[in-house]
C-alpha positions in Angstrom: -1.3 3.3 3.3 -2.2 2.2 -0.8 -4.8 3.5 -2.9 -8.4 3.0 -2.0 -10.7 0.3 -4.4 -11.5 0.8 -7.3 -9.3 3.8 -8.9 -6.5 3.9 -11.3 -3.5 4.2 -8.8 -5.1 1.2 -7.2 -5.3 -0.5 -10.5 -1.4 0.5 -11.1 -0.3 -0.9 -7.6 -1.8 -4.3 -8.4 -0.3 -4.6 -11.9 2.9 -3.8 -10.5 2.5 -6.1 -7.9 1.6 -8.8 -10.8 -2.2 -8.9 -11.9 -2.7 -10.1 -15.2 -6.4 -8.4 -15.0 -8.2 -5.9 -12.8 -12.2 -5.6 -12.6 -14.0 -1.9 -12.0 -17.3 -0.4 -12.0 -18.6 2.1 -14.5 -20.8 5.0 -13.7 -22.9 7.7 -15.5 -23.5 11.3 -13.9 -26.4 13.8 -14.2 -24.4 15.5 -17.2 -24.1 12.3 -18.8 -20.4 10.9 -18.9 -19.4 7.5 -17.2 -16.4 7.7 -14.0 -14.9 4.7 -12.0 -16.7 4.0 -9.8 -17.1 0.9 -6.8 -20.4 2.7 -5.6 -23.5 4.3 -6.5 -23.5 6.4 -3.3 -20.0 8.8 -2.9 -20.1 8.9 0.4 -18.5 5.6 1.6 -15.8 6.1 -0.5 -14.6 10.4 -0.9 -15.3 13.1 0.4 -18.5 14.0 -1.8 -22.0 13.3 -0.3 -24.6 11.9 -2.7 -25.3 9.8 -6.0 -23.2 9.9 -8.7 -25.9 9.5 -11.2 -27.2 13.1 -9.3 -23.9 14.8 -9.3 -22.8 16.8 -12.2 -19.3 16.8 -13.5 -17.9 19.8 -11.7 -19.1 18.0 -8.7 -17.7 14.6 -9.6 -14.5 16.7 -10.2 -13.9 17.3 -6.5 -14.6 14.0 -5.3 -11.2 12.7 -3.7 -10.8 9.6 -2.1 -9.4 9.4 1.3 -6.2 8.4 -0.4 -5.9 11.6 -2.5 -7.5 9.8 -5.7 -9.3 11.8 -8.0 -12.9 10.4 -9.3 -11.8 9.4 -13.2 
């Protein structure tokens, strides 16, 4: 199984397979730091619940995709 969408591992895989560009989304969290995350809500793509805008850095650090990638 490959890496989940909008993660650093997914971009690395795409470039390793010949991609020349990548599109990503960035969300600001409650501590006003930016994280690479496609959805505003963490529940579809990670083990977390809630909007990234409402999560602290500590909470975001615990998020993992089904493939085990961290939200960065």
